[in-house]
C-alpha positions in Angstrom: 37.3 -25.3 -1.4 36.4 -24.3 -5.0 39.6 -25.7 -6.5 39.7 -28.9 -4.7 36.2 -30.1 -5.8 35.1 -30.7 -2.2 31.5 -31.0 -1.1 30.7 -27.6 0.4 27.9 -26.3 2.5 26.5 -23.5 0.4 23.9 -21.0 1.7 22.1 -19.0 -1.0 20.2 -15.9 0.2 17.5 -14.0 -1.7 14.6 -12.0 -0.2 12.1 -14.1 -2.2 12.0 -17.8 -1.8 12.4 -19.4 -5.2 10.0 -22.2 -4.3 7.2 -20.2 -2.7 6.0 -18.1 -5.6 8.0 -18.3 -8.9 6.5 -15.0 -10.0 8.0 -13.1 -7.1 11.5 -11.8 -7.5 11.5 -11.7 -11.3 14.3 -13.1 -13.3 16.4 -13.7 -10.2 14.0 -16.3 -9.1 14.3 -18.2 -12.4 18.1 -17.9 -12.2 18.1 -19.2 -8.6 15.9 -22.2 -9.4 18.4 -23.2 -12.1 21.4 -22.5 -9.9 20.0 -24.5 -7.0 19.2 -27.4 -9.4 22.9 -27.6 -10.5 24.5 -26.9 -7.1 22.5 -29.5 -5.2 23.9 -32.3 -7.3 27.4 -31.9 -5.7 27.0 -29.8 -2.5 24.9 -29.4 0.6 22.6 -26.6 -0.2 20.7 -24.2 2.0 18.4 -21.4 0.9 17.4 -18.5 3.2 14.9 -15.7 2.5 13.8 -12.8 4.7 11.6 -9.8 4.7 8.5 -11.3 3.2 6.9 -13.4 5.9 5.3 -11.9 9.0 3.5 -13.5 11.9 1.0 -11.1 13.7 1.0 -13.3 16.7 4.7 -12.9 17.4 6.6 -9.6 17.6 10.2 -10.5 17.4 12.1 -11.9 14.3 12.8 -15.6 14.2 13.8 -18.2 11.7 11.9 -21.3 10.7 12.6 -24.2 8.5 10.3 -24.6 5.5 9.4 -27.4 3.2 12.2 -27.5 0.7 13.0 -29.8 -2.1 15.3 -32.9 -2.2 18.8 -32.0 -1.2 17.9 -28.4 -0.3 17.1 -27.1 3.2 15.0 -24.0 3.0 14.8 -21.5 5.9 12.9 -18.2 6.3 13.4 -15.3 8.6 9.9 -14.3 9.8 9.1 -10.8 11.2 12.3 -9.2 9.8 12.7 -5.6 10.8 13.6 -5.0 7.2 10.7 -5.6 4.7 11.3 -6.8 1.2 11.3 -6.0 -1.6 13.5 -3.1 -0.9 11.2 -0.4 -2.3 9.0 -1.1 0.8 11.9 0.1 3.0 12.9 3.1 1.0 14.3 5.7 3.4 13.9 3.5 6.5 16.5 3.3 9.2 15.7 -0.4 9.8 18.0 -1.1 6.9 20.9 0.1 9.0 19.6 -0.7 12.5 17.9 -4.0 12.7 19.8 -5.7 15.5 17.1 -8.3 16.3 17.0 -9.5 12.8 20.8 -9.4 12.6 20.9 -11.7 15.7 18.5 -14.1 14.1 20.6 -14.1 11.0 23.7 -14.9 13.1 21.9 -17.7 14.9 20.9 -19.3 11.6 24.4 -19.0 10.2 25.7 -20.7 13.3 23.2 -23.5 12.9 23.9 -24.1 9.2 27.7 -23.4 9.4 28.0 -22.8 5.6 31.4 -22.7 3.9 30.0 -20.2 1.4 27.2 -17.6 1.6 26.0 -16.3 -1.8 23.9 -13.2 -1.5 21.8 -12.4 -4.5 20.7 -9.2 -2.8 20.6 -8.0 0.7 16.9 -7.0 0.7 15.0 -8.2 3.8 18.2 -8.1 5.9 20.0 -5.2 7.5 23.1 -4.2 5.6 25.4 -5.5 8.4 24.2 -9.0 7.5 26.7 -9.1 4.7 29.5 -9.2 7.2 29.1 -13.0 7.6 32.7 -13.3 8.8 31.6 -11.6 12.1 29.7 -14.9 12.8 31.8 -17.4 10.8 35.4 -16.1 10.2 36.4 -18.7 7.6 33.2 -18.4 5.4 33.5 -17.2 1.8 31.0 -14.5 0.9 29.8 -13.7 -2.6 27.4 -10.9 -3.4 25.7 -10.8 -6.8 24.2 -7.5 -7.5 21.0 -8.3 -9.4 19.5 -4.8 -9.0 20.6 -1.3 -7.9 20.0 -1.8 -4.2 23.7 -1.5 -3.3 23.6 2.0 -4.7 20.0 3.1 -4.6 17.6 1.9 -1.9 14.8 2.3 -4.4 16.2 -0.7 -6.2 15.4 0.5 -9.7 16.4 3.7 -11.4 12.8 4.2 -12.5 10.2 6.8 -11.5 7.2 5.1 -9.9 8.4 1.8 -11.4 7.1 3.0 -14.8 9.7 5.2 -16.6 13.4 5.4 -16.8 15.2 8.2 -14.9 17.1 9.8 -17.7 16.5 13.4 -16.7 20.3 14.1 -16.1 19.5 16.1 -12.9 21.1 13.7 -10.4 18.1 11.3 -11.0 16.0 13.5 -8.7 12.8 12.4 -10.4 13.5 8.8 -9.2 13.5 9.6 -5.5 10.8 12.3 -5.3 
């Protein structure tokens, strides 16, 4: 796809919706707004977020289409079993075992049928969600690691989000 210059269906995932609140998600949100602005010129673009929206009147996860912008369809998974940002889920088993959310993610993938899924993190989804090929065997998957979540569920190697963990004792002060 990439070499042929074809129009692709590209799904971009980030826990924070780049349109909802530009201050959420830090520099990644700014980066995504610029990336989306360029990609939507030549491709069918879809944006999905999860882990931030909760509906107290429904108990199970579900996806909903939100107001997007021209040439971008925006979706949100509501009531995800995995809260975002990731520091809210530190030590939670839902990161590994969120089968209802995984099913909703699969349903949304099958609706959109992207050629490419580009994860900018996996926060807000169970880790198994990165296995897009379980749902769409021919889909290309990219994972940009914008923080330490892939290695440390606390996301940042900081103590209380205030100081660097440079204690040289296996970073114990960061997860106490």
